[in-house]
C-alpha positions in Angstrom: 2.7 12.6 -6.6 5.5 10.7 -4.1 5.5 6.6 -3.3 6.2 5.6 -0.8 6.6 1.5 0.5 4.8 1.2 -2.4 1.9 3.4 -1.8 1.3 6.7 -4.2 0.7 9.7 -1.7 -1.0 12.6 -3.2 1.6 15.6 -2.6 -1.2 17.9 -1.2 -1.5 15.3 2.3 2.0 17.0 3.1 1.8 20.4 1.7 -1.8 21.4 2.9 -2.7 22.6 5.8 -5.8 21.1 8.3 -6.5 20.6 12.0 -10.5 19.4 12.8 -11.7 22.1 14.4 -15.5 20.1 15.8 -16.5 23.1 17.4 -17.1 24.8 14.1 -18.4 22.3 11.9 -20.4 20.4 14.4 -19.1 16.8 12.7 -21.1 17.3 9.5 -18.7 14.9 8.0 -20.9 12.1 9.6 -24.2 13.9 8.8 -23.8 15.4 5.2 -22.8 13.3 1.5 -24.5 11.4 -0.5 -23.3 8.1 0.5 -22.4 7.0 4.2 -18.7 6.3 5.3 -17.1 3.5 2.6 -16.3 0.3 4.7 -13.7 -2.4 4.0 -15.3 -5.7 3.5 -13.5 -7.4 7.1 -15.1 -3.6 8.6 -18.3 -5.3 8.3 -17.8 -8.1 10.2 -16.0 -6.2 12.8 -18.9 -3.3 13.1 -21.2 -6.4 13.7 -19.3 -9.2 15.9 -18.5 -5.7 18.0 -22.7 -4.2 18.1 -23.3 -4.5 21.7 -19.9 -2.5 22.7 -21.1 0.6 21.0 -25.1 0.3 20.2 -25.5 1.4 23.6 -24.2 4.9 22.5 -26.1 5.0 19.3 -29.6 6.8 18.8 -32.6 4.8 18.8 -33.0 6.0 14.8 -29.2 4.7 14.1 -30.0 0.9 15.9 -33.2 0.7 13.9 -31.3 2.0 11.1 -28.7 -1.1 11.2 -31.9 -3.3 11.8 -34.4 -2.6 8.9 -30.6 -2.3 6.7 -28.0 -3.8 7.7 -24.4 -3.3 9.1 -23.1 -2.0 5.6 -24.6 -0.8 2.4 -23.9 -1.8 -0.6 -23.8 2.2 -2.6 -24.1 3.2 -6.7 -20.8 2.6 -7.2 -21.5 -0.9 -5.7 -18.8 0.2 -2.6 -19.3 -1.4 1.1 -20.6 2.0 3.6 -22.3 2.3 6.5 -25.9 2.4 6.8 -27.6 5.6 7.1 -30.7 7.4 8.9 -33.4 8.9 6.7 -30.5 8.6 3.7 -28.9 11.5 5.7 -26.5 10.5 9.3 -24.1 7.8 9.6 -26.2 5.3 11.5 -23.0 4.4 13.9 -23.7 8.4 14.6 -24.8 9.7 18.4 -24.6 13.5 19.3 -23.5 15.2 22.3 -23.5 18.6 23.6 -24.4 19.3 19.6 -21.4 18.1 17.9 -21.9 14.5 15.7 -19.8 12.0 17.2 -18.8 8.2 16.4 -20.1 5.5 18.7 -18.1 3.4 17.6 -15.4 5.8 18.7 -16.3 6.2 21.9 -17.0 2.4 22.7 -13.4 2.2 21.7 -12.2 5.2 24.4 -13.7 3.7 26.8 -12.1 0.3 25.9 -14.7 -1.7 24.9 -13.4 -2.4 21.6 -10.1 -2.5 19.9 -11.7 -1.8 16.8 -11.8 2.2 16.5 -13.9 3.4 13.6 -14.3 2.3 10.1 -10.0 3.3 8.3 -12.7 5.7 5.8 -13.3 8.1 8.8 -9.8 7.5 10.7 -8.4 8.6 8.1 -10.3 11.5 6.6 -9.9 13.7 4.7 -7.7 11.2 3.4 -9.2 8.9 0.9 -8.1 5.3 -0.1 -8.3 4.2 -3.3 -7.5 0.7 -4.6 -5.1 1.7 -8.1 -6.0 -0.6 -11.3 -2.4 -1.7 -11.0 -3.3 -3.0 -7.4 -1.3 -0.6 -5.1 -3.2 1.7 -2.9 -3.3 5.8 -3.6 -3.8 8.3 -1.5 -5.5 11.6 -2.0 -7.2 14.4 0.0 -10.6 15.0 -0.1 -11.5 18.5 -0.3 -14.8 19.2 0.8 -16.5 22.4 1.5 -17.5 22.1 4.7 -14.4 21.1 6.2 -13.3 25.2 5.6 -12.8 25.7 8.8 -9.9 22.2 9.7 -8.0 24.1 6.6 -8.5 27.9 8.5 -7.6 25.6 11.8 -4.9 23.8 10.2 -3.6 27.2 8.8 -3.8 29.1 12.5 -1.9 26.1 13.9 0.8 25.2 10.8 -0.9 21.8 10.8 -0.6 19.6 7.4 -2.8 17.1 6.4 -0.7 14.0 7.3 0.2 15.5 10.8 -3.4 15.9 11.8 -3.6 11.9 10.8 -0.3 10.6 12.7 -2.3 7.9 14.9 -4.5 6.5 12.1 -1.9 6.8 9.5 0.7 5.4 11.1 -1.7 2.1 13.0 -2.4 1.6 9.4 0.8 1.9 7.2 3.4 2.2 9.9 5.5 4.2 11.7 8.0 3.8 9.4 5.4 5.2 6.8 5.0 7.8 8.6 8.4 8.9 9.2 9.0 8.8 5.1 6.2 11.2 4.8 7.7 13.4 7.3 10.9 13.3 5.4 9.2 14.0 2.1 7.7 16.7 3.1 11.1 18.1 4.1 12.0 17.6 0.1 8.8 19.6 -0.6 8.9 23.0 1.1 9.6 25.6 -1.3 
């Protein structure tokens, strides 16, 4: 573990290979799991506010899930998460060429909203956790459905934090990302 600007970072974020390989995984992280993607409270309001910008890209089943469940649900741990279609696929997803993608992200790419997608999705496979002392921790969430991303990262020599340069810089700042890059140098064998 290292600390940068009060954020506790698991060292494996700097050392482990990772680069999403949608051609192989087909967006499985938007479909698999036992709950929806974690949401920050302020993101729920943004999802509701911007619904008209991205709902056009959602599936009819996704729109129905939002209509029936709301813009978020509370999971078994009491956390806010995205609603699911039939307790499986994220309601905010859609398919293109057999790959599951995010309707919110598509709306952002088309300039319809500034909200790219929930932070937990944008940072994946890094998870953000609130620690008991009030600080924030970042850890690498390993999941077997991302085996192809690990292989792809290994082949292209891309580490987890490098694959997430945009969302890490956007959320924590360019200085934080620069410090991650510097910290990686110290962790090299």
